[in-house]
C-alpha positions as CSV (number, residue, x, y, z in Angstrom):
1,M,0.0,0.0,0.0
2,D,1.5,3.3,-1.1
3,I,1.1,6.2,1.4
4,Y,1.3,9.6,-0.3
5,Y,1.9,13.1,1.2
6,S,-1.6,14.0,0.1
7,D,-3.0,11.2,2.2
8,L,-1.9,12.9,5.4
9,I,-4.0,15.5,7.3
10,P,-2.7,19.1,6.9
11,E,-1.2,19.2,10.4
12,T,0.8,16.1,9.7
13,Q,1.9,17.3,6.3
14,Q,3.3,20.5,7.9
15,A,5.0,18.5,10.6
16,V,6.7,16.3,8.0
17,L,8.0,19.3,6.1
18,E,9.3,21.0,9.2
19,T,11.0,17.8,10.5
20,L,12.8,17.5,7.2
21,G,13.5,21.2,6.8
22,I,11.8,21.6,3.4
23,K,9.1,24.0,2.3
24,T,7.1,22.1,-0.3
25,P,6.3,18.4,-1.0
26,E,7.8,18.9,-4.5
27,E,11.3,19.3,-2.9
28,G,11.0,15.7,-1.8
29,N,9.2,14.6,-5.0
30,W,6.2,13.6,-2.8
31,D,3.8,15.2,-5.2
32,T,4.7,12.2,-7.5
33,F,6.2,9.4,-5.3
34,P,4.9,7.9,-2.1
35,L,6.4,8.9,1.3
36,F,6.6,5.2,2.1
37,V,5.1,1.8,1.2
38,L,3.5,-0.5,3.7
39,E,4.2,-4.2,2.9
40,P,2.2,-7.0,4.4
41,P,4.0,-9.1,7.0
42,E,6.1,-11.9,5.5
43,S,3.9,-14.5,7.1
44,L,0.8,-13.2,5.2
45,V,2.7,-13.2,1.9
46,D,3.7,-16.8,2.5
47,E,0.1,-17.8,3.3
48,E,-1.1,-16.1,0.1
49,E,1.5,-17.9,-2.0
50,D,0.6,-21.2,-0.4
51,G,-3.0,-20.7,-1.3
52,K,-2.2,-20.1,-5.0
53,S,-0.4,-23.4,-5.4
């Protein structure tokens, strides 16, 4: 699951910018790329793969 800057509430968006010392999300390419990606736990991935066999 991709988490984008625009997914954050305004207060959190501002906190992220201040923490990293930048003024706009474009400076971090966050207008285009996700801030981070949540991956399922490996155990869930293994279970899904086992079910596809």
